[in-house]
Phi, psi and omega in degrees: 000128180288162179298322181294317180290325177297316179296317180299318185286320190255343185235330180286318178280143176288151181272152179297132187293327184296308177297328178296315180292326174297317178296321178295323178297315179294314181297322180294326177293317177296321179301316178296315182297324184274318186264340181084006177224169183265163176291114184207154183229324190291331176299318179290321176299324177293323175296323176300320176297323177295319177297319178297319178299321178295320178296331181275002175103000177278174180237069184297337179297343178268353180285142183301323184295319180284336171292332180282313185262348178088141178226014183288152175076207181218171177303338181278347182242000178254145181302310181297320181296315179296319180297317181294319176301318176298321179298314178299318179295316180295319179293318180295320181300307183290327177296321177293316179300329181273003183058041187243020178254117179201139180296122182234127178255145176295155183287345180218138182296335179296337177296327178294316178296316179297321178296319179294312180296314179298320179297320178296314180298315181295316180296319178297312181295320181299314182285332174299322180270002180066035177167164180246214177292353176259283189295334178252016184209273188297320177255351178282317178296317175294349172278355179065034176265123184299329182299331182292327177293318177297319180296317182299312181295320179293324178297318178298318177294320178297324177296323176298316178297319179299320177298316180296320178296319181291345176277350178296144187307317185284352178252000180279089181240133179305141181273359180295154177242150176260155181236169179299325180217130181292334179080001184293329184249014178287142175286149179305324180296323179292319178297316180296321180295319179295318179297318179296319180295317179292324177297321178295317176298323178298319177297318180297317179295320179298317178298316179295319181295316178292325175296321176299316178298317179298319178297321179288331175298329179294333178278311177195153178297322182298314180294321179297315178294325177299318179296316180297314178298321178301318178300316179295313179302312182297317179296318182292316182292328179287316182290327178270355184051053185275115178221119181292337176300316180300317181298314182290318182292321182296332178302329185254352185242312185240339183080005178294142189239354191301311181291318179300317177298317179298320178299315181294319177296317178300320179291324176300314179295321179295325178301317181296310181295318179293320177302317178294318180295320178295320178297332179271002174119355178290149182262124180291151178262108185242138181234174190294132174267077182230184178301338179299324180293321181286310180296319178299319178295318178300311180298319180296315179299317177297313185297316184291328177289317177298317182288331182092006180190149177271191182297309178294324182296313182291330183296309183286328179291327175297321179292335177280355177099013181276106187301323179309320185277344168297319180293320177300318179298317176300318178299320178300315179297316179298316181297316178296321180292322176299320178297320179299323180295319186258015184298321183304316180287312185283315181296319180294337181263319191255344187234298191303326180288352188256157186282156170266112188257113175262116184297328180291323179283321184286322185253349189099148187302307183296316181294319179300320178293315181295319179297320179296316178297319180297318178298318179292324177294320177296318178299320178298317180295318179295322177298317179294318178297321178296320178296319179297325178298320178292322179296321180293326179294324182284332185277000000 
């Protein structure tokens, strides 16, 4: 097989989401076992907002929220920061190999405003619940934290509200994107040259990303592995086009189940790996089972539908050159930072008075694992029933 045909077969075509999400579930469990923390992004994005606040003359290190999640060091010295840099590198690398990087503008400027507002709402809700579609959902449920179940259900409900809002006349904007060049009249030689050039850039980005990981290995094994896992996470979400917004929105619009099924399968696999890591001595990350998880999930579900993408979704799409999702990312940072500003009022009322419920401790290790699997199996069944409802409507 030639290099060109190998690239065409494995990188130009998108990968099936179910095996990609299964791989992400396994990888997230290994990531937890090696680094001692879960795959998460919004906490680090909020720290980035804290650093920006410090540059502007504020003292975020004195804010209660940053005393809670930490603001020490920099993105280059924190596990989450190094991992996120790796994610951007991995997503950009595979997008270039697929000849899928091109500056894309939304068809209407209102989409930029909608992306910013949605990103702020999603970022605020995610940090109120102490996690996004990852830490309070995909990797939160495998941590056996009860708050993640409340967040997941609330997010699905929030997505329904978001869909209804997007149906309002002033928000009905086509989701198509425009590009610098449509490519309809490009000569094949020009297209081939562009693909070759992007493939070369992809190799360069891969070398830089691996070099970054090697540099972090010199500091510590944990940081080096965080960078490597980030590269893998970023590459997988870009090739599988993994966006939790699509899964939640499709439940209420089309009934498509592929991504939702993949998410549930990935969490089942992550439960097994995380359970083993906890049994070997790793400490689970558990957060408050309070109204903050429910309200945060509702806001997050509304926000990601309005914005058009979740945390993982905007990250890889931004690397593909979609300007709209650069704005969503800015909104996420702003939303998380706003929550940090108002944490004393909100956290003291909605989160801190409530218990942190670990299902393994509350129910027993074996029972907690079985209950988690049963919950995910029920969710799978409900997703299938919902899909059947849409099929019956069409027939």
